C-alpha positions as a Markdown table, in Angstrom:
| # | Residue | x | y | z |
|---|---|---|---|---|
| 1 | Met | -2.6 | 88.0 | 109.5 |
| 2 | Thr | -5.1 | 88.1 | 106.7 |
| 3 | Ala | -8.0 | 88.7 | 109.1 |
| 4 | Ala | -6.3 | 91.8 | 110.4 |
| 5 | Val | -6.2 | 93.6 | 107.1 |
| 6 | Thr | -9.3 | 92.4 | 105.2 |
| 7 | Ser | -11.2 | 95.6 | 105.9 |
| 8 | Met | -8.5 | 97.8 | 104.3 |
| 9 | Asp | -8.2 | 98.8 | 100.6 |
| 10 | Ser | -4.8 | 97.6 | 99.4 |
| 11 | Thr | -3.6 | 101.1 | 98.3 |
| 12 | Ser | -5.4 | 103.2 | 101.0 |
| 13 | Gln | -2.6 | 103.2 | 103.5 |
| 14 | Gly | 0.5 | 105.4 | 103.4 |
| 15 | Gly | -0.6 | 107.5 | 100.4 |
| 16 | Ala | 1.7 | 105.6 | 98.0 |
| 17 | Ala | 0.0 | 105.1 | 94.7 |
| 18 | Gly | 0.5 | 101.5 | 93.5 |
| 19 | Phe | 1.7 | 100.3 | 96.9 |
| 20 | Asp | -0.2 | 97.2 | 97.8 |
| 21 | Phe | -0.1 | 97.3 | 101.6 |
| 22 | Lys | -2.3 | 94.2 | 102.1 |
| 23 | Thr | -0.1 | 92.1 | 100.0 |
| 24 | Tyr | 3.0 | 93.5 | 101.7 |
| 25 | Leu | 1.7 | 92.6 | 105.1 |
| 26 | Thr | 0.7 | 89.1 | 104.0 |
| 27 | Asp | 4.0 | 88.4 | 102.3 |
| 28 | Ala | 6.1 | 89.8 | 105.1 |
| 29 | Gly | 4.0 | 88.0 | 107.7 |
| 30 | Ala | 4.5 | 84.7 | 105.9 |
| 31 | Arg | 8.3 | 85.2 | 105.9 |
| 32 | Val | 8.2 | 85.9 | 109.6 |
| 33 | Glu | 5.9 | 83.0 | 110.4 |
| 34 | Ala | 8.2 | 80.5 | 108.6 |
| 35 | Ala | 11.3 | 81.9 | 110.4 |
| 36 | Leu | 9.6 | 81.8 | 113.8 |
| 37 | Asp | 8.6 | 78.2 | 113.2 |
| 38 | Ala | 12.2 | 77.3 | 112.3 |
| 39 | Ser | 13.7 | 79.1 | 115.2 |
| 40 | Leu | 12.7 | 76.5 | 117.8 |
| 41 | Gly | 13.8 | 73.1 | 116.4 |
| 42 | Pro | 13.9 | 69.8 | 118.2 |
| 43 | Glu | 15.6 | 70.3 | 121.6 |
| 44 | Arg | 15.3 | 69.4 | 125.2 |
| 45 | Pro | 13.6 | 69.8 | 127.5 |
| 46 | Glu | 10.6 | 69.2 | 125.2 |
| 47 | Ser | 8.2 | 70.6 | 127.8 |
| 48 | Leu | 10.0 | 74.0 | 127.7 |
| 49 | Arg | 10.1 | 73.9 | 123.9 |
| 50 | Glu | 6.4 | 73.2 | 123.8 |
| 51 | Ala | 5.6 | 76.1 | 126.1 |
| 52 | Met | 7.8 | 78.5 | 124.1 |
| 53 | Arg | 6.2 | 77.4 | 120.8 |
| 54 | Tyr | 2.7 | 77.7 | 122.2 |
| 55 | Ser | 3.0 | 81.4 | 122.7 |
| 56 | Leu | 5.5 | 82.3 | 120.0 |
| 57 | Leu | 3.4 | 80.6 | 117.2 |
| 58 | Ala | 0.0 | 81.8 | 118.5 |
| 59 | Gly | -0.5 | 84.2 | 115.7 |
| 60 | Gly | -0.9 | 88.0 | 115.9 |
| 61 | Lys | -0.3 | 90.8 | 113.5 |
| 62 | Arg | 3.5 | 90.4 | 113.6 |
| 63 | Leu | 3.8 | 94.2 | 113.4 |
| 64 | Arg | 7.1 | 94.3 | 115.2 |
| 65 | Pro | 9.1 | 92.0 | 113.0 |
| 66 | Ile | 7.5 | 93.5 | 109.9 |
| 67 | Leu | 8.6 | 97.0 | 111.1 |
| 68 | Cys | 12.1 | 95.7 | 111.4 |
| 69 | Leu | 12.1 | 94.3 | 107.8 |
| 70 | Ala | 10.6 | 97.5 | 106.5 |
| 71 | Ala | 13.2 | 99.7 | 108.2 |
| 72 | Cys | 16.0 | 97.6 | 106.8 |
| 73 | Glu | 14.6 | 98.1 | 103.3 |
| 74 | Leu | 14.3 | 101.8 | 103.9 |
| 75 | Ala | 18.0 | 101.9 | 104.8 |
| 76 | Gly | 18.8 | 100.2 | 101.6 |
| 77 | Gly | 19.6 | 96.8 | 103.1 |
| 78 | Asp | 18.6 | 93.3 | 102.2 |
| 79 | Ser | 15.7 | 92.5 | 104.5 |
| 80 | Glu | 16.5 | 88.8 | 104.4 |
| 81 | Leu | 19.6 | 89.6 | 106.5 |
| 82 | Ala | 17.2 | 91.2 | 109.1 |
| 83 | Ile | 15.0 | 88.1 | 109.5 |
| 84 | Pro | 16.9 | 86.7 | 112.5 |
| 85 | Thr | 16.7 | 90.0 | 114.3 |
| 86 | Ala | 13.0 | 90.3 | 113.3 |
| 87 | Val | 12.5 | 86.8 | 115.0 |
| 88 | Ala | 14.4 | 88.0 | 118.0 |
| 89 | Leu | 12.1 | 91.0 | 118.4 |
| 90 | Glu | 9.0 | 88.8 | 118.2 |
| 91 | Met | 10.6 | 86.5 | 120.8 |
| 92 | Ile | 11.1 | 89.5 | 123.2 |
| 93 | His | 7.5 | 90.7 | 122.5 |
| 94 | Thr | 6.2 | 87.2 | 123.2 |
| 95 | Met | 8.2 | 87.0 | 126.5 |
| 96 | Ser | 6.6 | 90.3 | 127.6 |
| 97 | Leu | 3.1 | 89.0 | 126.9 |
| 98 | Ile | 3.7 | 85.7 | 128.8 |
| 99 | His | 5.1 | 87.6 | 131.8 |
| 100 | Asp | 2.4 | 90.4 | 131.6 |
| 101 | Asp | -0.3 | 87.8 | 131.8 |
| 102 | Leu | 1.0 | 86.2 | 135.0 |
| 103 | Pro | -1.1 | 86.5 | 138.2 |
| 104 | Ala | 1.5 | 88.7 | 139.8 |
| 105 | Met | 1.3 | 91.1 | 136.8 |
| 106 | Asp | -1.8 | 91.8 | 134.8 |
| 107 | Asn | -3.4 | 88.4 | 135.7 |
| 108 | Asp | -5.1 | 87.5 | 132.4 |
| 109 | Asp | -6.6 | 84.2 | 131.2 |
| 110 | Leu | -6.8 | 85.0 | 127.5 |
| 111 | Arg | -4.2 | 85.9 | 124.9 |
| 112 | Arg | -4.6 | 85.9 | 121.1 |
| 113 | Gly | -7.8 | 84.0 | 121.5 |
| 114 | Arg | -6.3 | 81.1 | 123.6 |
| 115 | Pro | -5.7 | 80.4 | 127.3 |
| 116 | Thr | -2.6 | 82.3 | 128.5 |
| 117 | Asn | 0.7 | 80.4 | 128.8 |
| 118 | His | 0.5 | 79.9 | 132.6 |
| 119 | Lys | -3.1 | 78.6 | 132.3 |
| 120 | Val | -1.8 | 75.8 | 130.1 |
| 121 | Tyr | 1.7 | 75.1 | 131.4 |
| 122 | Gly | 1.6 | 76.5 | 135.0 |
| 123 | Glu | 3.2 | 79.7 | 136.3 |
| 124 | Ala | 6.7 | 78.3 | 136.8 |
| 125 | Asn | 6.9 | 77.0 | 133.2 |
| 126 | Ala | 5.5 | 80.2 | 131.8 |
| 127 | Ile | 8.1 | 82.2 | 133.6 |
| 128 | Leu | 10.9 | 80.0 | 132.3 |
| 129 | Ala | 9.4 | 79.9 | 128.8 |
| 130 | Gly | 9.5 | 83.7 | 128.8 |
| 131 | Asp | 13.1 | 83.7 | 130.1 |
| 132 | Ala | 14.1 | 81.2 | 127.4 |
| 133 | Leu | 12.6 | 83.3 | 124.6 |
| 134 | Leu | 14.4 | 86.4 | 125.9 |
| 135 | Thr | 17.8 | 84.7 | 125.9 |
| 136 | Arg | 17.1 | 82.9 | 122.6 |
| 137 | Ala | 16.5 | 86.4 | 121.1 |
| 138 | Phe | 20.1 | 87.4 | 121.7 |
| 139 | Glu | 21.2 | 84.0 | 120.3 |
| 140 | Met | 19.3 | 84.8 | 117.1 |
| 141 | Val | 21.2 | 88.1 | 116.6 |
| 142 | Ala | 24.6 | 87.0 | 117.8 |
| 143 | Leu | 24.9 | 83.5 | 116.4 |
| 144 | Arg | 22.2 | 83.1 | 113.7 |
| 145 | Ser | 22.7 | 86.2 | 111.6 |
| 146 | Pro | 25.1 | 85.3 | 108.8 |
| 147 | Gly | 26.2 | 88.0 | 106.4 |
| 148 | Val | 25.7 | 90.9 | 108.8 |
| 149 | Pro | 28.8 | 92.9 | 109.8 |
| 150 | Ala | 29.8 | 92.3 | 113.5 |
| 151 | Glu | 29.7 | 96.0 | 114.3 |
| 152 | Arg | 26.1 | 96.2 | 113.2 |
| 153 | Leu | 25.1 | 93.1 | 115.2 |
| 154 | Leu | 26.7 | 94.6 | 118.3 |
| 155 | Ala | 24.7 | 97.8 | 117.8 |
| 156 | Val | 21.5 | 95.7 | 117.5 |
| 157 | Val | 22.4 | 93.8 | 120.7 |
| 158 | Gly | 22.7 | 97.1 | 122.5 |
| 159 | Glu | 19.3 | 98.3 | 121.2 |
| 160 | Leu | 17.6 | 95.1 | 122.2 |
| 161 | Ser | 19.2 | 95.2 | 125.7 |
| 162 | Met | 18.0 | 98.7 | 126.3 |
| 163 | Ala | 14.5 | 98.0 | 125.0 |
| 164 | Ser | 14.0 | 94.8 | 127.0 |
| 165 | Gly | 15.5 | 95.8 | 130.3 |
| 166 | Ala | 15.1 | 98.4 | 133.0 |
| 167 | Pro | 15.4 | 101.4 | 130.6 |
| 168 | Gly | 12.6 | 99.9 | 128.4 |
| 169 | Leu | 9.7 | 97.5 | 128.9 |
| 170 | Val | 10.7 | 96.2 | 132.3 |
| 171 | Gly | 10.9 | 99.7 | 133.7 |
| 172 | Gly | 7.7 | 100.6 | 132.1 |
| 173 | Gln | 5.9 | 97.6 | 133.5 |
| 174 | Val | 7.2 | 98.4 | 137.0 |
| 175 | Val | 5.8 | 102.0 | 136.9 |
| 176 | Asp | 2.6 | 100.6 | 135.4 |
| 177 | Leu | 2.1 | 98.3 | 138.3 |
| 178 | Glu | 3.0 | 101.0 | 140.8 |
| 179 | Cys | 0.4 | 103.3 | 139.4 |
| 180 | Glu | -2.6 | 100.9 | 139.6 |
| 181 | Gly | -5.4 | 102.5 | 141.6 |
| 182 | Lys | -3.7 | 105.9 | 141.6 |
| 183 | Gln | -4.3 | 109.2 | 139.9 |
| 184 | Val | -1.8 | 109.4 | 137.0 |
| 185 | Asp | -1.1 | 112.5 | 134.9 |
| 186 | Leu | -0.5 | 112.5 | 131.2 |
| 187 | Glu | 3.3 | 112.8 | 131.6 |
| 188 | Thr | 3.5 | 109.7 | 133.7 |
| 189 | Leu | 1.1 | 107.8 | 131.4 |
| 190 | Glu | 3.3 | 108.6 | 128.4 |
| 191 | Tyr | 6.4 | 107.5 | 130.4 |
| 192 | Ile | 4.8 | 104.1 | 131.0 |
| 193 | His | 3.8 | 103.6 | 127.4 |
| 194 | Leu | 7.0 | 105.0 | 125.9 |
| 195 | His | 8.8 | 102.3 | 127.9 |
| 196 | Lys | 6.4 | 99.4 | 128.2 |
| 197 | Thr | 5.2 | 99.5 | 124.6 |
| 198 | Gly | 7.2 | 102.2 | 122.8 |
| 199 | Ala | 10.7 | 101.0 | 123.6 |
| 200 | Leu | 10.3 | 97.7 | 121.7 |
| 201 | Leu | 8.7 | 99.4 | 118.7 |
| 202 | Arg | 11.6 | 101.8 | 118.7 |
| 203 | Ala | 14.0 | 98.9 | 118.7 |
| 204 | Cys | 12.2 | 97.3 | 115.8 |
| 205 | Val | 12.8 | 100.2 | 113.5 |
| 206 | Leu | 16.2 | 101.0 | 114.7 |
| 207 | Cys | 17.5 | 97.4 | 114.6 |
| 208 | Gly | 16.2 | 96.9 | 111.1 |
| 209 | Ala | 17.8 | 100.2 | 110.0 |
| 210 | Leu | 21.1 | 99.4 | 111.6 |
| 211 | Ile | 21.3 | 96.0 | 109.8 |
| 212 | Gly | 20.6 | 97.9 | 106.6 |
| 213 | Gly | 23.4 | 100.4 | 107.2 |
| 214 | Ala | 21.3 | 103.4 | 108.0 |
| 215 | Ser | 22.9 | 106.9 | 108.2 |
| 216 | Ala | 22.8 | 108.9 | 111.4 |
| 217 | Glu | 20.3 | 111.2 | 109.8 |
| 218 | Leu | 17.9 | 108.3 | 109.0 |
| 219 | Leu | 18.2 | 106.8 | 112.5 |
| 220 | Asp | 17.2 | 110.2 | 114.0 |
| 221 | Ala | 14.2 | 110.3 | 111.7 |
| 222 | Leu | 13.3 | 106.8 | 112.7 |
| 223 | Arg | 13.5 | 107.7 | 116.3 |
| 224 | Thr | 10.9 | 110.4 | 115.8 |
| 225 | Tyr | 8.8 | 108.0 | 113.7 |
| 226 | Ala | 9.0 | 105.3 | 116.4 |
| 227 | Arg | 8.0 | 107.6 | 119.2 |
| 228 | Gly | 4.9 | 108.6 | 117.3 |
| 229 | Ile | 3.8 | 105.1 | 116.4 |
| 230 | Gly | 4.6 | 103.8 | 119.9 |
| 231 | Leu | 2.3 | 106.2 | 121.7 |
| 232 | Ala | -0.4 | 105.9 | 119.0 |
| 233 | Phe | -0.3 | 102.1 | 119.2 |
| 234 | Gln | -0.9 | 102.3 | 123.0 |
| 235 | Ile | -3.7 | 104.9 | 122.7 |
| 236 | Ile | -5.5 | 102.6 | 120.2 |
| 237 | Asp | -4.9 | 99.7 | 122.5 |
| 238 | Asp | -6.5 | 101.7 | 125.4 |
| 239 | Ile | -9.5 | 102.6 | 123.1 |
| 240 | Leu | -10.0 | 99.1 | 122.0 |
| 241 | Asp | -9.9 | 97.8 | 125.6 |
| 242 | Val | -13.0 | 100.0 | 126.1 |
| 243 | Thr | -14.8 | 99.6 | 122.8 |
| 244 | Ala | -14.1 | 96.1 | 121.5 |
| 245 | Ser | -15.1 | 92.7 | 122.7 |
| 246 | Ser | -12.8 | 89.9 | 124.1 |
| 247 | Glu | -13.7 | 87.8 | 121.0 |
| 248 | Val | -12.5 | 90.5 | 118.6 |
| 249 | Leu | -9.4 | 91.4 | 120.7 |
| 250 | Gly | -8.3 | 87.8 | 121.4 |
| 251 | Lys | -7.7 | 89.0 | 125.0 |
| 252 | Thr | -9.8 | 90.0 | 127.9 |
| 253 | Ala | -11.5 | 93.3 | 127.2 |
| 254 | Gly | -12.0 | 95.9 | 129.9 |
| 255 | Lys | -9.2 | 94.6 | 132.1 |
| 256 | Asp | -7.6 | 98.0 | 132.4 |
| 257 | Leu | -10.8 | 99.4 | 133.9 |
| 258 | Ala | -11.1 | 96.4 | 136.2 |
| 259 | Ala | -7.5 | 96.9 | 137.4 |
| 260 | Asp | -8.3 | 100.7 | 137.9 |
| 261 | Lys | -5.5 | 101.7 | 135.6 |
| 262 | Thr | -5.2 | 105.1 | 134.1 |
| 263 | Thr | -5.6 | 105.0 | 130.3 |
| 264 | Tyr | -5.8 | 107.6 | 127.6 |
| 265 | Pro | -9.6 | 107.4 | 127.3 |
| 266 | Lys | -9.9 | 107.6 | 131.1 |
| 267 | Leu | -7.7 | 110.7 | 131.2 |
| 268 | Leu | -8.6 | 112.4 | 127.9 |
| 269 | Gly | -11.9 | 110.8 | 126.8 |
| 270 | Leu | -12.4 | 108.7 | 123.7 |
| 271 | Glu | -12.6 | 111.4 | 121.1 |
| 272 | Glu | -9.6 | 113.3 | 122.3 |
| 273 | Ser | -7.7 | 110.1 | 122.5 |
| 274 | Lys | -8.5 | 109.3 | 118.9 |
| 275 | Arg | -7.4 | 112.8 | 117.8 |
| 276 | Arg | -4.2 | 112.4 | 119.8 |
| 277 | Ala | -3.4 | 109.1 | 118.1 |
| 278 | Glu | -4.0 | 110.6 | 114.7 |
| 279 | Ala | -1.8 | 113.5 | 115.4 |
| 280 | Leu | 1.0 | 111.2 | 116.6 |
| 281 | Val | 0.8 | 109.2 | 113.4 |
| 282 | Ala | 0.9 | 112.4 | 111.4 |
| 283 | Glu | 4.1 | 113.4 | 113.2 |
| 284 | Ala | 5.6 | 109.9 | 112.6 |
| 285 | Lys | 4.8 | 110.0 | 108.9 |
| 286 | Ala | 6.2 | 113.6 | 108.6 |
| 287 | Ala | 9.6 | 112.4 | 109.9 |
| 288 | Leu | 9.9 | 110.0 | 106.9 |
| 289 | Glu | 8.5 | 112.3 | 104.2 |
| 290 | Pro | 12.0 | 113.3 | 103.0 |
| 291 | Tyr | 12.6 | 109.6 | 102.2 |
| 292 | Gly | 9.8 | 109.4 | 99.6 |
| 293 | Ala | 6.2 | 108.3 | 100.2 |
| 294 | Gly | 6.1 | 106.4 | 97.0 |
| 295 | Gly | 9.4 | 104.6 | 97.5 |
| 296 | Lys | 11.1 | 102.5 | 100.2 |
| 297 | Ala | 9.3 | 104.5 | 102.9 |
| 298 | Ala | 5.9 | 103.4 | 101.8 |
| 299 | Pro | 5.7 | 100.3 | 104.0 |
| 300 | Leu | 6.6 | 102.2 | 107.2 |
| 301 | Leu | 4.2 | 105.0 | 106.3 |
| 302 | Ala | 1.4 | 102.5 | 105.7 |
| 303 | Leu | 2.2 | 100.7 | 108.9 |
| 304 | Ala | 1.8 | 104.0 | 110.8 |
| 305 | Glu | -1.7 | 104.5 | 109.4 |
| 306 | Phe | -2.5 | 100.8 | 110.1 |
| 307 | Ile | -1.9 | 101.4 | 113.8 |
| 308 | Thr | -4.8 | 103.8 | 114.1 |
| 309 | Ser | -7.1 | 101.9 | 111.7 |
| 310 | Arg | -6.7 | 98.4 | 113.3 |
| 311 | Asp | -9.6 | 96.8 | 115.2 |
| 312 | Arg | -7.7 | 94.4 | 117.4 |
């Protein structure tokens, strides 16, 4: 976590004077890491638990669970109550990475600087570890979220179901695979990324806000915010796939080019892709401006800027 933010000035993100973004990321990341570690206790079969822990605790920026906590705070809620849901979101994200890396999908050997799950545990165990993480995510929300009203948890379960299933990342992955080696227009590319990547980011902010008791007006603003950061996040991913090394990324660089996938740089060029990402972040931030740049919105505003400034 620290390595991802060392290049940033602590108050440079989000435009909130006195808001220490680097410290916020570090503190929130530590809370998330502790909760992730505690989420998979001693249980059988141990081989499955080991495979689940291998990928879940492999590090990363933890942006998704941190977005959940920040959205809960913006809604006026206690972010401690959102920790189980934040863990659930990271479990779903980890499942998607394990499955994306499989030979039948993106066929990758490296993830977060280490061999991918199927390279260590075999394809069958990797599939089952992903399945177990996905179902454990719903357990975290439904059975391990004390103090949260049942109607809010039900709404969270609905959001997670939509984000992780055919209307979300699964559907996006299918279209992504179908489009390999084909000419893809911008509309189709955005469809893929709004589902494969954007749907879970949207769920992060909406689930956190729902736990915090957000109003309908705030939820609408967060939907706009999430769309902007979701697309911007993927554009930066596409740019880094071209410009960064495997050592920096912690995953195989240039794999989109090797798979003949349409990406934003391939379709728009690097400079236009960067401009588009910046414009999307500006739109995302504008949606939250009514909620105060210097107050509870500061973490989400800073996270939006971080998406376009990250180097991995």
